N, C-alpha and C positions, 0 to 999 in steps of 0.2 A: 651426145646421146644421154649422158646422165642427166644434164639440165632438161632435157627433153622430158625424160622419165619424171623427173621431180615436177615439172611444169604440168604434166597430166594429172598426177597425183593431187597436186594443189588444186587444179581446176576441178576434178572430181569431188575433192574434199569440199571446196567452196559450193558446188552444185549441192551436194548432200546437206550442207549446212542451209543453204537457200531454201531447199526442199523441206527441211525439218522445220524451218521458222514459218514457211508458207503453210505447213500442215498444222502447227501450233497456233496459228492465228486463225486458220479455218475452224479449228475444234473449239477454240475460246468463243468465236464469233457464234458457231453453232450451239453451244452449251448455254450461251447467254440468251439466244433466241428461244430455246426451249424453257429455260428458267422464266422468262417473259410470259410465254405461252401458258405455263403452268399457273403462275400468278394470276393470269386473266381468267383461266378456268376456275381457279379457287375463288376468286372475286365473284364470280357468277354463281357458285355454289353457296357462298356466304349470302349473298342476295336472295337466294331461293329459299334458304333457310330462314332468313328474316321474314319473308313473306308467309312461309307455312306457320311460323311461330305466331306471326301476328294473326293468322286465320284462327289458329287454335285459341288465342286469347278473344276473338271477337265471338267465336261460336261457344266458347265457355261463358261468356256473358250472356248470349242468348239463351243458353241452357239454363242458366241461373235465373234469368228473367222470366223464363217460361215456366218455372216452377208454379204450381197453382197458388201458393202462399204468397209468393212475391208478385204474382200478376194481380191478385186481389188487392194487396197492400199498396200497389201504384196506382190504383184506379180510384177514382170518387165515386162512392156509391151512395151518398146520402141524398135525398130528395129525388132519387131516379126510380122508375120500376125496375122490376127484374128483367123485363124484355129489353130495356135499354142497357142495362149493365150487361147483360148475357151478349148483345150484339157488340158492345164496346170490348169485352174481353175477347171474344172471337176475332174481331177486327184487329185487335192490338197483337194477338199472337201471330196472325196471317202477315201483318205489316212488318213485324221484326223478323220473321222468318224470310220473307222476301227481301228485306234489306240485306241479308246475309246469304242470298243465293250464289252469289260469285264466290263465295268461300269454298265451295264444294271442290273446287279443281285443286285445292291444297291438301285435302284430307282425303283418307281412305274411304271407299264406297261403303264399307261398313258403319263407319262413324257419321257419314251424311245420311245414311238410312236410319240410324239410330236418332239422329235429329229430327228427320221427318216423321219419324214413329212418335217422337214426344210431342211434336205439335199436334199431329193428328190425334193422338191419345188424350191430350189435354183439351182439345176443342171437343171431342167426343164426350168426355166426362162433364164439361161445362154444359153441353147440350143435354145430357141425360139429367144432370142435377137441375137445370132450369125447367125442364119437363116434369119434374116431380112437384114443382111449385104450383099454387093456384094461380089464375090469370091475374088477380089483383095484387100479387106479392110485390115486395118492394125490393129495391136493390139491395138493401141491408140484409133482407132475408136470403136472397142468393149468395151475397158475400158469406154471411154465416154458415149456410149449407156447403159452400166450396171449402172454407176454413176447416169445418168439421171433417169434411172428406179427405182433407190435406194431411190430417193427423193420422190417417190409417196407413198401413204399410202398402197398400195398393198404389199410393200416390207417389211413391219414391222413383219413379222413372227418371226425373230429372237428375236424381243424384247418381243413379247408375250411368247415365250419359256423361256426366261431370267425371266420373271416374274413368271411364273410357277415353274421353278427350285427354284427360291428365296422362293416362297410360301411353296413349300414342304420341303425345307431344314429347313424351321422355325418350320415347324410341327414336324420335327425330334427331336427338342428339347422338 
């Protein structure tokens, strides 16, 4: 009877050890799976952050290029009429804005609205300044008028948009 009692105790002990080892292996496997899942999620998050930062870079470049001084300095205005330059400047702004349309999914609606207003305001300013010139004005006349206007405080919208982009990009970190 004594040996039977020891046999039962050893069997129970072996069973408990087996259950403990099984539970330990299961826990290790489960934690490993959870760790891999977290790594995968972190990878998606890092990729998303990269895309957002690239969008901020592209939109910063657009805001910089949409500034009136920069827009005029990148355009050849010698030997053309004011009407031709006017159309070229407006088309350039619209084309650059359209090129960046897909970036709106990565930024806040407020930033996208500010960029849209920047484009619209600068087109409006170019239209208004072109309308003040006589019909026979040259591209140089329009370029001078735009550059003179760009020196005023009212022409600083692209700097405000650039500051907003920089602020929001820092918030992404």
